[in-house]
VOVEXKE-180288 format. One record per residue: residue in one letter; chain; x, z, y of N, C-alpha, C in turn. Coordinates in steps of 0.1 Angstrom, whole numbers. Each point is the difference from the previous one (the first is absolute). Last residue first. Layout:
BEGIN
   zavo   gukol    n_px    n_pz    n_py   ca_px   ca_pz   ca_py    c_px    c_pz    c_py
      A       A       X       Z       Y       X       Z       Y       X       Z       Y
...
# end
This chain:
BEGIN
   zavo   gukol    n_px    n_pz    n_py   ca_px   ca_pz   ca_py    c_px    c_pz    c_py
      E       A     198    -687    -566       4     -10     -14       7      -9       3
      K       A     -18      54      10      14     -10       6       0     -11     -14
      K       A     -40      40       0      13      -1      -7       6     -14       6
      F       A     -39      39      -2       1     -13       7      19       0       0
      G       A     -31      38     -13       6      -7      -8       3     -10       3
      Y       A     -21      36      21     -10     -16      -9      10      -5      -6
      V       A      17      38      22     -11       4      -8     -10     -11      -6
      R       A      38      -9      28       3       5     -14      -9       6      -5
      M       A      -7     -18      37       3      -9      -5       3       2     -12
      V       A     -12      30      32      -8      -8       0       5      -6     -15
      V       A      36      22      26     -10       6     -10     -10     -11     -11
      A       A      26     -17      36       6       1     -19     -10      12      -7
      F       A     -13      -2      49      -1     -20     -10       3       3     -18
      F       A      11      35      28     -15       6       1      -2     -11      -7
      Y       A      41      -3      21       2       9      -9     -15      -1     -13
      A       A      13     -23      39      -2     -11     -12      -3      16     -13
      G       A     -14      16      47      -7      -6     -12       4     -11      -9
      S       A      36      31      16     -16       7      -4      -4     -10      -1
      L       A      36     -14      23       1       2     -15     -11       7      -7
      S       A      -3     -10      43      -1      -9      -9       1       1     -11
      S       A       5      38      28     -13     -10      -3      -2     -11     -12
      M       A      39      10      17      -1      15      -9     -10      -2      -2
      L       A      16     -30      35       3      -6     -13      -4      17      -8
      I       A     -16       3      42       0      -9      -9      -3      -4     -13
      G       A      23      39      24     -13       0      -5      -9      -8      -5
      T       A      46      -9      19       0      13     -14     -19       2      -7
      M       A       6     -19      46       6     -12     -15       4      12      -9
      G       A     -12      23      35     -12      -8      -2       2     -11      -8
      E       A      34      28      15     -11       6     -10     -11      -8      -5
      L       A      35     -17      28       6       7     -15     -10      -4      -9
      P       A     -17      -3      45       8     -14      -7       0       9     -15
      A       A       4      44      28     -10      -6      -2      -4     -16      -7
      L       A      42      18      14      -3       0      -9     -16       0      -6
      L       A      31      -8      42      -6     -13     -11      -4       6     -11
      R       A       1      32      44      -9     -15     -12      -4      -7      -5
      W       A      34      36      17      -9       2     -10      -8     -13      -3
      E       A      16      14      41      16      -6      -7      -2       2     -14
      K       A     -40       5      38       9     -14      -2      11       4      -9
      P       A     -43      27     -20      13       2      16       6     -10      -4
      L       A     -46     -10     -22      11      14      -2      12      -6      15
      V       A     -56      -5      -4      11      -8       1      10      11      -7
      L       A     -60      -3       4      17       7       2      12      -2      -2
      D       A     -39     -29      -1      -9      18      12       7      11      -4
      G       A       1     -49     -23       1       1      13       3      16       5
      F       A     -19     -17     -43      -5       2      10       7       0       8
      G       A       8     -15     -47      11       7      12     -11      -4      16
      V       A       0     -13     -50     -11       1      11       2       5      10
      T       A      33      -3     -42      -3     -11      12     -12       1       7
      T       A      12      30     -35     -10      -9      -2      -2     -10       6
      Y       A      32      29      10       3      -1      -8     -10     -13     -10
      T       A      -1      26      43       7     -17       0       1       0     -13
      T       A     -28      33      10      -7     -16       3      11      -5       1
      G       A      13      39     -24     -11      -5      -3      -7     -10       5
      S       A      37      20      26       2      -1     -11     -11      -9     -11
      F       A     -14      24      39       7     -12       0       8     -11      -7
      Y       A     -23      46     -10      -7     -11       7       3     -14      -1
      F       A      37      38     -12     -16      -7      -7     -10      -8       0
      A       A      24      22      30       8      -8      -5      -7      -4      -5
      T       A     -22      25      22       2     -16       5       7      -1      -9
      G       A      -4      42     -17     -17      -8       1       3     -21       8
      A       A      35      40      -1       0     -11     -10     -11     -10      -1
      D       A      14      18      49       3       6     -12      -4     -11     -16
      E       A      20      -6      46       3      12      -1      -4       2     -11
      F       A      22     -47       3     -10       9      -1      -4      14       4
      C       A      40     -28     -10      -7     -12       6     -10       9       3
      G       A      39      19     -20      -9       6      15      -4     -12       4
      L       A      24       3     -42      11      -3       9      -8       2      12
      I       A     -23      16     -40      12      -1       0       9       1      15
      R       A     -50     -17      -4      12      10       3      10       5       0
      Y       A      -8     -39     -22      -2       0      18       1       7       4
      T       A       8       0     -44       5      -5       1       2       3      16
      A       A     -36       9     -25      12      11       4      11      -3       5
      A       A     -36     -31      -9       0       6      12       9      14      -2
      W       A       9     -36     -33       1      -6      16      -5      15      14
      L       A     -11      13     -46      16       0       0       0     -10      14
      C       A     -45      -2     -15       7      13       3      16       3       5
      V       A     -20     -42     -21      -7       5      18      12      18       6
      G       A       2     -18     -45       8      -4      10      -5      -6      11
      T       A     -21      28     -30       6       4       0      13      -6       3
      G       A     -47     -17       4       4      13       3       9       5       2
      H       A      -4     -39     -32       1      -3      14       0       8      10
      L       A      -1      15     -43      16      -8       1      -5      -4      15
      F       A     -37      10     -19      10      15       8      15      -5      -2
      I       A     -33     -31      -6      -4       7      14       6      12       2
      L       A       3     -20     -38       6     -10       4      -1       0      17
      V       A     -22      23     -36      21       5      -5       0      -7      11
      W       A     -46      -3       0       5      13       1      18      -2      -2
      A       A     -18     -40     -10       0       1      12      -1      20       4
      T       A      -4      -6     -46      10     -11       5       3       2      15
      R       A     -34      20     -22       8       8      -1      14     -12       3
      I       A     -38     -20       3      -2       6       7      13      11       1
      L       A      -5     -39     -29       4       0      12       0       7      11
      L       A     -21       9     -48      19      -2       2       9       0      13
      W       A     -50       6      -6       8      13      -1       9      -2       1
      S       A     -23     -41       0      -3      10      12       7      13       1
      L       A       1     -24     -42       9     -11       9      -1      11      15
      G       A     -27      13     -35      13       4       0       8      -7      11
      G       A     -48     -10      -1       6      16       3      17      -2      -1
      F       A     -16     -42      -9      -9       8      18      11      14       2
      G       A      17     -32     -46     -10       6       9      -2       6      11
      R       A      44      12     -28      -9     -14       2     -10       6       0
      A       A      36      30      -5       0       1      11     -11     -16       4
      S       A      28      14     -40     -14      12       3      -7      -5      12
      G       A      46     -17      -6      -8      -3     -12     -18      10      -3
      V       A      32       5      31       0      -4       4      -4      -8     -15
      T       A      26      44       7     -17       0       2      -5     -17       2
      A       A      45       9      -8       1       8      -5     -16       2      -3
      L       A      18     -26      35       8      -4     -12     -10       7     -10
      L       A       6      18      39     -14      -8      -3      -2      -9      -8
      H       A      36      29      11     -12       9      -3     -15     -13      -1
      R       A      51     -13      12      -5      10     -15     -13       0       1
      T       A       2     -14      37      -2     -13      -5       5       9     -19
      L       A       2      29      37     -16      -9      -2       1      -8     -12
      W       A      46      15      17      -7      12     -11     -12      -6      -2
      A       A      28     -33      25       4       3     -13     -13       9      -7
      L       A     -15       3      45       3     -19      -9       3       3     -12
      G       A      18      31      27     -16       4      -1      -6     -12      -5
      F       A      46      -3       3       2      15      -6     -16      -5      -3
      A       A       3     -28      36      10      -8     -16      -4      14     -11
      H       A      -7      11      44     -12      -5      -3       4      -5     -15
      M       A      36      18      27     -14      11      -4      -8      -9      -9
      T       A      30     -23      20       6       7     -11     -10       6      -9
      V       A      -5     -21      43       1     -11     -11       2       9     -11
      N       A      -2      26      36     -12      -6      -2       1      -9     -12
      A       A      41      18      17      -9      12      -1     -15      -9      -9
      A       A      32     -31      29       3       3     -18      -9      11      -6
      V       A      -9      -9      44      -6     -10     -10       6       4     -12
      L       A      15      28      26     -10       5       2     -10     -10     -15
      L       A      38      -9      20       4       8      -8      -7       7      -4
      L       A       4     -36      34      -2      -7     -14       1      18      -7
      G       A       1       8      41     -15      -3      -6      -1      -8     -12
      I       A      39      27      20     -14      11      -2     -12     -10      -5
      L       A      32     -29      17      10       8     -11     -14      10      -6
      I       A      -4     -20      36      -5     -14      -3       2       9     -18
      E       A       7      27      38     -17      -6      -4       6      -7     -10
      P       A      35       9      15      -4      15      -5     -16      -9       1
      I       A      22     -33      24       9       2     -13      -5      12      -6
      M       A     -11      -6      43     -12      -3      -5       9       0     -23
# end
């Protein structure tokens, strides 16, 4: 049980770190272009680019968990590991695949990580729109 928890916590830390760096890069990029994002077309293009980067970050997180499942021998092929990881990270959790008993605690940790990172992405989207329209806290 201890190895599961330690590996899970390492994966959580890697996901959060990756998102932090990704959001820092995205913020730097968006701040340079946010002034031209007014109007429907500009805002749409800004949000599309933001969504692409966020989806890439989430996909990278899913791949990290999937690679770990393969390395641990939880699944026979990368496709199955990626499918399981994707459904777990997004909390869809079809239930058609389960981890071997000795690694089952990883699934809830991945699901919680996915919830946290997705919530962060939603908050980031909100902050981008607020920045575009210049809403300030009064």
